[in-house]
N, C-alpha and C positions, 0 to 999 in steps of 0.2 A: 369162087367166082360165079358159080351157077346162081347163087342167091342174088347177085347184082342185077340179073336180068329183070327182076321185079321192079327195078327203078326206071326201066325204059319209059313207062307211061308218064313219068314225071320229069322228063328232060327239060321241058320249058321252065318248070318251077325251079329246077337246079340252076339253070342259067340265070334266072332272076335272083336267086339267093347269092350266087357268086357276084353278080353286078352290085347288089345292095351291100354286100360285105366289103367290096372294093370302095364304094362311096363312104361307108362307115369308117374304114381304115384311114382314108384320106382326111376325114373330119377329125378323127381322134389324133392323128399326127399333126394336124394344123393347130389344135388347141394349145399345146405348149408354146408354139411360136406366137400365137396371139397373146397369151399370158405374158410372155417375155416382152413383147412390144408394148403391152399395157403398162408394165412396170418401167421398162427402159425409156420408151418415148413419152408415155403419158405422165409418169411421175418424175423421173430423173431429168428428162430433156424438155419438160414443160410443153409437150405437144409438138416440138420441132422434129420433123422426120428427116430433114436434110440440113447440112451445115450452111444455112442460108438465113441470116438475120433479117427479120421483117422490117427492122428500123435500126439506124445507127446515128450516133452523133457525128457531126461534120468532121471533127478531129479524129475520131475513131475510123471513120470511112477513109479519110486521107491516109491514116496510118496503115490500114490494110492494103491500100493501093501501092504503098511503098514496097511491099513485099511481093508485088506482081510484076510480070513482064509488061512491056509497053503494049503489046497486043491485048493482054488480059485487062489492063487498065482501061483501054478503049471499050472492050466488050462489057465490062461490069457497069459502065456508065449507061449502057442500053437497058439495064434491068432496074436501076435505081433512079429516083427523081428527087430533087431538092425540095424540101418543104419547111414550113415554120411550125414549131411545136413549143408552146409556152414561151414564145419570143426568141427561141433559139433555132438555129438551122440544123435540120436533120435530113438524112437521106433514107427514104422509105422505099421498100420493094414495090414495084408497080403491081397493081391489082389485076391487070389484064393479061398477065403472063400465063401461058399454058404449061402443062407438065414438062414438055420437052425443054422449054426455055428455062424453067426452074431447075431442071437437072443440069443444064449447061452452066447456069449461074452458080449452082452449088459446087460444081467441079472447079470453077474459077476461085471460089471463096475458100475451098478446103485447105490448101497449102498456107495461105496467109493467116488463116485462123489457127492452124497448127503452130505456126511461128509465134503468134501472139500468146497462145497458151503456154508454149515452152518458155517464152520470155517472162511472162507473168508468174509462172510457177517456180522460176529459178533454175529451170533445167538447162539453161545455156549460160549460166553465170561464169563458169570456168572458161568457156570458149570466148565469151565477151571480154573478160579481163585480159586474156592472152591477145585477142585481136586489138584491143585498145593499146596495150603495151607496144605491139608491133607498129601500130599507126603512129604513136608518139615518136618512136624511134625513126620512122621514115620521115615524118615531118621535121624533126630536129635536124636530120641529115640534109634535107632540102633547104632548110633555113640557113644552115651553116654554109652550104654552098652558095646561097644567094648573098650571104654577108661577107664573102671573101674579099670583095672590092672594098668594103668598109675597113677591113683589117689592113689593106694596103694604104688606105688614107690615114689610118690611126694605128700605128704599130703596137700601141699599148693595149689594144683590145685582145682579150683572151677568150676565144670562142668556147673553150671547154668550160669556162666558169659562167657563161651566160645561161639564163633561164629560157625556157621556150617562149615566154612572153617577150623578153628582150630580143630574142632572135627574130620573132615576128615583127617587132617594131623596126629592127634594122632592115628586114626584108622590105617593109613598107617604105622606109626612107630610100632604099636603093631604087625602088620603082618610081621615085620622084615625088611622093606624097609627103609633105611636111607634117600634116596631121592626118592620121588614118580616119577614113569615113566611118559611118555608123556600122555598116556591114562588116568592115575590117575589125572594128572593136568587138562586135558580137562574135565574130569568128575566133578572135584571140581569146575572148572569155570562154567560149565553148571549148576551145582547145585546152584551156587551163582546167576545165571541169568536165572532162570526158567521163561518160558513164562506165561503171564497172560491174553493174548487175543488170538483169533483164528489166526489172521495173524502172530503173534509172534510164535505161535506153528507151523505153516506151515514152517516158516524159520528155526525154531529149529529142526524140523524133517528132513529138507533138508540138514542140516549142516553135513559135513563129519567129524567134530570133536566130534560128539556125539556118544557114544558107541551104538552099535546096540541093546543091551539089553534094554537100557533106551528108545530108540526109540520105540521098540516093546511094552514096558510097557505103555508108554504114548499113543501110537496110539490105543492100545486095549482098554484103559480106555476111550479115546475120542470116539471111535466107539460105545462102549456100551452106553455112555452118549447121543450120537446123536440118537441112535436107540430107546432109552427110553424117549426121550424128548417129552413134550406135543405138541410142535409145529410140530414135525415130525409125531406124531400119528394122528394129526388133518388133515393131507394131505391125499387125496385119491390117488389111483394108478396113475391116469392120471397126477395129479399135481406133484407127485414125479418124474415121468418120464420127464416132462417138466423142472423141477428144475435141474435134473441130466443132461439133455441136455444142459442147460445154462452153467453148469460147464464144460461140454465137449467142447462147443464152445470156452469158455474163454481159456482153456488149449491148444486147437488146434491152436488158433491164437497166443498164446505165443510161440509155437514151430516154428513159421514162415510159417505154412501151409496156402496156399491161399484157402479160402472157397468160393471165388467168383464163380468159375466154377460150383461146386456142387449146389450152390444156384440158379444160372441162369438155370441150367439143370432141377432142380426140379420145378422151376416156370413155365418153358416152358412145362414140362410134365404135371403138374397140370392144366395149362391153356388149353392144348389140350384135356385133359379128360373132363373139363367143356364144351369145345366147342363141343365135341362128345355128351355129355349129352343134350346140347341145341339142337343139330341137331336131335337127337332121339325124343326129346319132340316135335319139330316142325313137324317131319314126323308122329308122333302119332296123333297130332292134325289134320293134314290133312286127315289121314286115318279115324279117328273117325268122322270128319265132312262129309266125303264122304259117309261112310256107314250109318251114322245117317240120312243124307239127303235122301239116297236111301230107307231106311226103312220108314222114315216119308212120303215120296211121295207115295210109294207103298201102305202104310197103308191107307192114305187118299183116294187114288184112289179106293181101295177095299171098303172102308167105304162109299164113295160117291155112288158107284154102288149099294151097298147093300141098302142104304137109298132110292135111286131111284126105285129099284125093289120093295121095301116095299110100297112106296107111290103109285106106279102104281097099286098095288093090293088092295088098300083101297076101301072099299064100300062107297056108298054115305053118309051113316051115319057117318063113320069114317072121311070122308073128311070135313064134317060140323064141326068137332071138331078142325080143324086146318085152319087158314087163309092162303091164298096164300103167303102173306108176310112172315109168319112164316116158311112155307115149303121151300121157297127160301133161307131164312136165314140159316136154318138147313143144306141145301145142299151146301151152298157156304161158308159163313163166319164162321159158327160153325165148320165145318169140317176142314177149314183152321186153325182155332185156335187149334183144336185137333192135327193137323199135327205139328204145331209149338211147342206144349207142348211135343209131342213125341220126337222131335229133341232135345229140351232143356233137357229133362230127360236123354236121351242117351249121350248127350255131357257134361252136368254139374251136374245134380242131382245124376246120378249114380257114377260120379267121386268123389263127396264129401265124401261118407262113405268109399270108397276105400282108399283115401289119409288120412282120419281121423284115420282109423284103423291102417294103415301102420305107421303113425306118432306115434301113441300110443305105438305100439310094439317096434319101434326104441328107443323111450324114455326109455322103460322098459329095453332094452338091454344096453343102454349107462349109465343110472342113475336111478335106481328104486325109489330113494328118490323124484324125480321130476314127477313121474307118476301121482300123485294126481292133479298136475297143469293141465296136459293135460286132465285128466278125468273131472275136473271141467269145463274146457273150452268147451269140447265136449258137456257136459250136458247143459251148458248155451246156446250154439248155438242151440241145439235141442229145448230147452224150448222157446227160442226167435222165432225160425222158426214156431213152433206150434202156438204160440200166434199170430204172424202176419198173418199166414194163416187162423186162426179162425176168425180174424177181416176182412180179405180180401174176404173170400168165399161168405158171403152174398152180397157183392158188385159185385162180378162176376155174381151171379145169377140175380141181378137187371140189370146188363149190358145186359144180354141176352134179358130180356124183353124190355129194352129201345131200343136195336137195332131192335127188331121186330116192336116196335112202330114207329120208325123213317122210317123204310121201308114201313110200312102201310101208313103213311102220305104222303111219297114221291109218292107211287103208286096212291093214291087217287088224288093228285095234278096233276100228269102227265096225268092220264086218264081223268080228268075233266077240262083240260085247256080251251076248248071252252066255257063251261058253266061258268067257273070262269071269263073269259074275258067278257062274255055277261052280267053278273050281276055286273061287276066291283068289284070282291071279292079278287083281287090280294093282297091288304094290309092285309086282314084278314088271308089269307092262309100263307103269309110270317110270320106273327106273330105266327100262329099255328105251322109252321115248326120250328121257332126260339125257341119256348118253349121246344119242344121235343129235339132239338139240344143242348140246354143249359143243360138240365137234363143229357143227355149222356156225355157232356163235363165234368160236375162236377164229375160224377162217374169215368170217365177215369182219371181225375186229381188226385182224391183220391187214386185210385188203384196204379197209377204210382208213386205218392209220397210215398205211403206205401212201395212199392217194392224198391224204391230208398233209403229209410231209412234203409231197411233191409240189404243191401249189406255192407255199412260201419260199421254197428253195428256188423255184423257177422265177 
C-alpha cells in the first residue's frame, strides 16, 4: 500500500480515466443494440419503428377498426386522413404528428394488427371454426323459435328437416315480408357461407354485402379469442410489437406505399449512429492510453527515485543483505514491470468491472428473466481469474529470483572475463549461464501460456 502513495499526484488523471472508461463502456454496450435495430428495424421491418402503417387501403383501414373499441375507433380517425392514390381511397398517417401522438396511435393499432396477423397466418383457424359452429347453432335455434308459429299454421312442417336458409325464409315470412329485401338475402347468403379460416374471415369482414351488425359481432368475438389465446399470452411485449409491425408492413405494401425510402433513411441513420459510437470508442481508447501512460511513467519515475534515495541511505549492514545484482534489478526491471502493470490496470482491468456491471444492468432492464445468465457468466469469469492468478503468482515470485540470478551470473562473467580467458573457463561459464537462462525461459513460457489460456476462456 505504501507504493500507492506515488499515485497521489495523479488523482485528477485517474478521475479522467475512470470517466472516459465509463463513456467507452456505454458506447460498447450500445453498439449491439444499434446493430440489432439495424437488422430488425432497418431490414426486416423496412424502417418502421412502431406498429403504425403510414398508409392503408380503405377496406384494410375499416377492417382494423372493427377490431377496436368505440373509443379507439374515434381516436384513430384523429391520426389518419382520407386521400386518393391511383384513383383509390386510402388512409394516410398525418404528417404533422409529433412523437407522443405517434406513440398513442401505435398503441391503438397494435392489438388490431396482432389480430390481423393471427388471422392471416392461420393462428386462429381452430377458434374461428369453433366460433362459427356455435354461431350457426345459435342462429338455427333462434330461427326455429321464430318459425314455431308457421308450424302451427302448417302441421306438416318438420323443423328438424329444414335447412338454415329455409328457416331464415320462414323467419322473414313470419315478420310479414312476402319477399326478403336485399339485405335479408345477403344476410341469408352470408349465413350459408360463414368463414371457417382466418383468411376467409378477413374477406368476409371486408365484404360490402355483409351487414355491419354481423361484422361487429364476428370481429368482437375474434378479437376476444385472439386476446385470450395461449399463443398470444406467451408473447412478450417486444415480440408482440414486432409481430404487429410485420402486419403493418404487409398492409402498407398492399396500399401501394413505397417503403424503400423510409428503409434506406433508417439504415443510413442507424449506420451513422454506429459510426459515431465507434468514433467515440476510438477517442476514448486514445485518451485512456494517453493518461494511463502518463500516470504509469510518472508513477515509475517517482518510485525509482524513492528506491534510489532509500538505497543511498542504507547502512553497511543493510547493504550486505542485498546483492548489487538484486538492487539493479529492483531499480530497473522490477519498476518497469510495475509501470506496465499500472498501465494495464488502468486500461484493461479497471474497464472489465465497469462494462460487466453495465451489461448486467442493461440485461435487467431489457429482460429480467435472462439476468441469471449474466450473473453466472460474471461469477464464472471471476472464479476463473482468481484460479489462474493463484496458479501464476508463485511463478511470478520465482521469476523475480531467476532474474536476480541471471543478472548475478552475467555480472560475474563480465567482471571476470580476463580470469576466465586465462584459465580457459569459457565453456564452463557458457554452460553456467545457459542453465540459469533455461530456468528463466521455462518460467516465462509457463506464465505466458497461462495468461494466453486465460483470455479465450474468459
